[in-house]
N, C-alpha and C positions, 0 to 999 in steps of 0.2 A: 666635519665629522667623518671619522673613518668608516669606509664601507666594509661590511662583513665579507670575509672570504671563506666560503663554506665548501665542504666536500661535495662531490657531484652526486647528488641524490635528489629526486623530485620531492618537493614539499607538498604533502596532501595525500589523499586516498589513492589506492591502487586503481588502475584502469578497470572498467567494467566490461565484461564480455558482450559481444553483440547478441541480440535476442536470437534464440534458437529458431531455425527454420526460415530466417529472413533471406530475401534475395533481392538484388538490384539488377534487373535485366538490362537497363540502359543507363547512360550517364557516366560521369567520371567516378573514379574510386573514391571512397569516403576516407576521412581522416581517422587516425587510430581512435579506438573507443575511449571515451573519457570517464571520469568518475560518475557515480550515480547521483549527480546533482546538475542543475542547469548550468551552462557556461555563463561567464561574466562578460558583458560587452566591454570593449575598450573605452567607449564613450562613458560608461558608468564609472569606470575607474578614474578616468581623467576628470570627471565631475567632482571627485573628492578633493575639495580645495585645500584641505589641511596637508595633503601630500605634495602639492606644488608641482605635479608632473606636467610635462609639456611635450606634445608631439612635434617633432622637428623634421620627420621624413617618413615616407611610405604612406600606404593607404590609411584612411580614417577609420575603417571598420575592421574589427577582428573579434573573435570569440576566444576567451581565455579559459582553459580547462584547469590549469594549476599554475604554480609559480616554481621556478627552479633558479638557483643561484650557482654560478660556475665561473671560475677564473682559469679554466683550461684553455689552452691555445686552440684546441679543437674539441668542443663539447658534444659533437655529433653522437658518439657512442652512448652518451648518457641521457639523451633526450628521447621522450616518448611521443612527442607531437602534441601541439596545442598549448605549449607552455608560454608564459611570459618569462623570458630568460633575462635574468639580472646579472650584470657584470660591471666591474670597475675598470676593465681593460688592462689588467695587470700584465698579461702576456700577449696583448694585441700588437701584432707586427704587420700583418697583411689583412687589412679590413675587407678587401674583396673576397678573398678565399674564406675568411671567417664567416661573412654573411652568407655566402653561397652554401657553406656546410650547414649553417643554422637553418636556412630555408629548406635544404634537402632533407633535414631531419624532421621538418614539419612544425617547427616552432611558430607560435602565433604572433609574437611581438618581441622586441628587444628593448630592455630598459638599461640605459647606460648611466652609471653614477659618476658624477664629476667630483674630483678631489678624493683622496690626495694624489692619485696617480696621474690624472689628467685634469687640467684646469678648465677644460671645456670639451664638448664632444668633438672628436677628430673629424674634420671635413670629409676625409676619405670614407669614414664609416657612414656618414649621412648620405653621401653619394651612392655608396654600395647598397644601402637599404632602399633608396629610391629606385635604383636600377633593378633590384631583385624583388621589389614589392613587399618589403618587410617593414611594418610600422616600427618606428624608432622613437623611444621616449627618453627625455632627459630627466634624470633623477637628481634633484638639487642636493647640495652637501648636507643640509639639515634633515633630510629624509633618509631614514635607514631602510635597508632592504627588508628587514623584518616588518616594519610598519606597512610597507607595500604589500607584502604577503598577507598580513593580517587583514588589510582592507579587502583583498580579493576574497578571502575566506568568509568575511562578514557579508560581502555582497552575494556570495554563493549561498550562504545560509539563508539570507533574506529571500533570495529567488526560490530556494527549495521550500521555504515556508509558504510562499505565495502559490507555488505549484501544488502543494498538498491541500491547501484550502480550495483551490480550483477543482482538483480532482474529487474532493469530498462533496462539493456542491454538485458536480456533474453526476456522481454516483446517486445522490438523492434524487436528482431530476430524472435520471434514466429509470430508477426504480419506480418513481411515481408514474412515469409513462408506461412502464411494463404492467401496471395494475389497471390500466384503462381498458374499456371494452374491446377496442381494436388495437392491441398492444404493438404489433410489428410496425405499422405506419407511425404510431406515436413515438416509439423508440427512435426510428429513423429521423423523424422531424426534430426530436430533442437533440440527437447526435449532431445533425447538421447545424442546429443553432449553437451548440456548445463549441463546435470546431469552426464555425463561420464558413461553411462550404456546402458541398452537395454530398448526400449519402444515398447509395443505391444498393438495393438487394437484387442480385442477379441470379438467374436460373443456371443450371449446368450448361445450357445451350447459349448463354450470354444474353438472354432476354431480360428486360427490366420487370421484376415482380412488384417492387415498390420503390418509389423515389421520394426525396425530400430535399429542400434547399434550392438555391439558385441554379438555373440552367447553365450548362457548360457548352463550349464550342464542340463542333463535330470531331475535331482532332483529339480532344480530351476524351470524348465518349469512346472513340475507337481505341485509344490507349488503355482505357479502363477495361474494355472487353478483352484486350490482349493480356493485361495483367491477370484478369480472372482465369484465363486459360492456363496461366503459369501455376497458380495455386490449386486449381481444380481441372487438371487436364482430362480430355476425353478418353485418352488411352490409359491403360493401367500402368502407371509408373510412379516412382516416388516423387513427391512434390513438396516444396516449402510451405509452411503455414501462412506466410505473408510475403508480399513483394511490393516494391516501391519504384517510382519513376517520376521524373519531372518533365513536363511538357509546357512550353511557353510560360514559364514561371509558375505554373500550377503544380502543386505537390500531389501526386497520385499514390494511392495505396490500395491493396486488395488483401482480404483476409478470408481464408476458408473457414466456413462454419462447421461445427461438429454435427454429428448425427448421420453421416454417411449419405447425405442426399445431394451433395455437390453444390449447395448454395454458397454464394460468395458475397461478402460485404465489400463494396468498393467506395472509396472516398476521394473527393477532389477538393483540396483546400489551398489556402495561401501558404506563405512560409510557415514551417513547423514551429510551434511554440512549446515550451516545457509543459509536459503533462499530456500532450496530444496523444502519444502512443498509449498511455495508461487509460485515457478516456475511451479510445478506440477499443482497447482490450476489454473494458467493461461491457461495451456494446456488443462485442463478438460473443461473450459468454451469454448475455441476455438473449440475443437474437438466436443463438444456437438452441436455447431452451424454448423460446417463444415460437420459432418457426417449425419446430418438430411436430406439434399437433396438426399443422396443416399438411404434413406429409404422412399422417396416420399414426404418429407416436402418441403416447399418453401425456398427460399434463402434470404428472407427479414431480418431475424435475423442476418445472416452472414454479410450482407451489413451494418446493423445498428452498429454491433460491430466494423467493420472496420472503419466506419466514426468516431466513438468515439475515437478509437486508433489514427487515422490519425491526428485529430485535437489536440491531446496532444503529438504527437511524435516530435522528433528532425527533422529539415529540411532535413538533409542528409539521414534520414531514410524514409522520406515521399516520395521522388522522385521515388524510385523503386516501391513503392506500388501504386502510382497514374499513373505511366507510362507516365507522361507529366510534363513539366516544368511550365505549366500554361500560363498566370496568371489564378488564380482560384477565383471563386466567391462563397461565403457561403450564403445560403438562409435559413431563418427560416420561417416556415409556420404554421398556425393554422386554423383549420376549423371554419367557421363563424357560423355553425349551433349549436355549443356548444356540439355536441355529441362526442363520442370517435372517434379516428383517426384509421380507419381500415388500416392494412398494404397494402392491395390491392390498396386502394385509394391513399395512400402515394406513392406507387410504380408507379402508373399511373402519379402522379404529377411529380415525378422524370423523368419519360420517356418523358413527355412533354417538359422537359428542356434538353433532350438528355443525361441524367445521370442515372447510376444504383447505384450511391453512395448515398443511402437514409437511414437516421436514423429515424425510426418511433417514437422514444421516448419510455422510459420504463414505463411511466405512461400516462394515457389518457390526463392529463392536460399539459403534456410537448409538446413543439413545435416539429414539424418535421424538420429535417435538411437535406439539399441537397448540395452536392459539384458539381459545374459545371464549364466548361471551356468556354462556349459560352454565354456571357451575352446577346447577341442579341436575344436569345430564351427566355429570362426572360420576360414574359408578365403576366398580371393579369389572374388569374384562377378562374372560377366560384366556389363559395363555400369556397374559401380560402382567408385569408389575409396574405400578404407576406412582409417580411423585408429582404433586401439583402445588403451585404457588397459591397464595391468597389473591383474591380479585384486586386488581390495581388499575389506576388510570393510565393514560398513555405514557406519562413521563416515568412510570415505574416499571416498564416492561423489562428493561435490562436487568434491574435488581431482581425482578420476579423470576427471570430465567435462571439466575444463580440459585435462588431459593428452591425452585423446582428441581434443579440438579441435586441439591443437598437432600431434598425430600426423597428423591428416587434412591439415592445411595443408602439412606437410612431404611427405606422400605425393603431394599434387597438384603440389608444386613439383618433385619428383624423378620424377614419373610412375611411381610405385610403386603397384600395385593394392591392396596391403595393407601397412600399416606399423604395427608394434606398439611401443608405448612400453615401454622397458626400465626396470625398477625400479632404483633406485640400488644399485649394488654396487661392489666393488672400492674404489678410492680415494674415490669419492663417499660410499659407505657409511661408510668409516673416518673421513672428515672431518666427518660429521654430528654435531651436538651443539649445546648452548646457546651455547658460546663461538663456534663457527664460524658459527652462524646470526646471532648478534649482530654479528659482524664483517661478514657479508654484508649485513645491513641497513644498517650504517653506510657501507659502501663504495658501495652503490647508492642511498643516500638522495637524492642530487641528481637522480636520474632519475624522471620521471613513469612511470605504468604503461604508457602508450603507447610511450615510449622504451625501457623495459625489455623489452617484448614484441618490439619491433623488433630490439633488440640480441640477444636470446635467439635469435630466428629466424635472424638474419644469421650468428651464430656457429655455429649448428647446421648451416647450409648452407655452411660453410667460406668465408664471406665473399662468396658469390655475390650480386651485386646483382639479377640477373634472377630467380633462383630465389626470393629473398626477396620480390621484388615479386609473383611469382605466388602465393606462400604467403599473403601478407598482403593480396593483392588491391588493391595500390596501385601507383603509377607508380615505376619504378626511380629516377627523380630524387628522389622523396620518400624512398625508402630511403636514398639518399646523404645527403640533408639531415639525416635523423634520426640516422643513424650518426655523421655529423660533429658533430651537436649533442651526442651522447653523449660523444664524445672531448673536446669542449670543456668540458662540465660536469664530467667526471671528471678533466680536466687530465692526460690520459695519451695514449700512442701506441698505437692499436689495431692497428698493424702489428707490434707486438712480441708474439712468441708467448707470452712469460711473462705479459704483461698479459692477453692473450686467455684464457689458461688460468685465471688467477685470477678473471677476470670470469665465465667459464663455470661454475666451481665455485660462485661466489657466487649466480649466477642459478639454479643447481640447488637451492640451499638456501633460496630464498625463494619 
């Protein structure tokens, strides 16, 4: 079977930039940055029996970042580094120079397709790959280069999926640790367990504030202290946010914590695995918030971070964090003065509802969010406009957050100090069911989420253009255009009360 001869261009995503502020004070230079997915090991590709690939020279281990096909006599200018380079040797005349240039460009491995150009892998090519330390694979005639590339991308997608699942589990575990009575040691212990190493919180002077995980050798501890001084130097100068080093096969990393107190998170782990950097980043954010109270800062940021995590976590993980089965009510609030929402004022608002779980919002225009268990304490508050969900069990928190947001928008549009979302009852409750929900999804399928939300808000406000514009914070002409687009896509008359009623029920069911 003929091997494809493709123009010189890498197959796959563009290389990702290095994380900002990273530094490597010691050790060899790193390979060019790869795509935002874990690399594929050469062993995993060779294990795909349907490809029939065979390693005939060079090292057994290599990490593949992407696949590139080239029949150039010198592909060096077109390589990014980390490729599995595929070639049928159309212009191969000097194997030694060819391999030396491929290695110089940073390619991870070479796949050589036999036939129709060569009946077998040239011996000189195998000898050159062995000499320069480049893995050489024989691609049999019945295996196309496209199928090899497809296999690499499939392996990369599988690895990415596993990485995402791992980081999701780590986030939930770290959030659970952050809600414990002594959160800083708990987060460090969970981080050490997730990464399979040692986690240390260092003071600006290099002293160990808290530690977790297996003990390390003196040389490793010395290197960690040195890395800490790189990211949090004693003298006033610019410093990277993180730094890495390898000592005796142990991967070391240090991260400066926020808050301006000079605290550093130092890690000593085995070989890096996909997702390690993301897990460490989560811990840095949490520890920056958790360590601040010990340095005299307030706990508002910690509560805000926990609220955001709780509203997006799985129900089985939310229970231990909240310490109550509920039911829970989600409240969205915004100051009526139009000024910024001060954390102290937002904290006082939460206290009036008997709750310390307050998210002040990361930007002034964002709503304050409060989680509470006693809806009887939910009353209008001077200077605030409030929208609240109906009480829900743990598995309804995410949907309740959306309903509270809609209630706040409607409260602002109607100038109502407090608007409570009413749970489905009456006809809405009677119509609920799989058949009704399937019909609603089919009916609303032509509409994007933005158009659905506009139509929902417009119908809830009795077709008022101005109130809908206030609720959605858009111009009234934009409301008219969106509602008109809805009528066009649904091929219906929105002035017809029967049509409006059917759409309203459908929107309530989706």
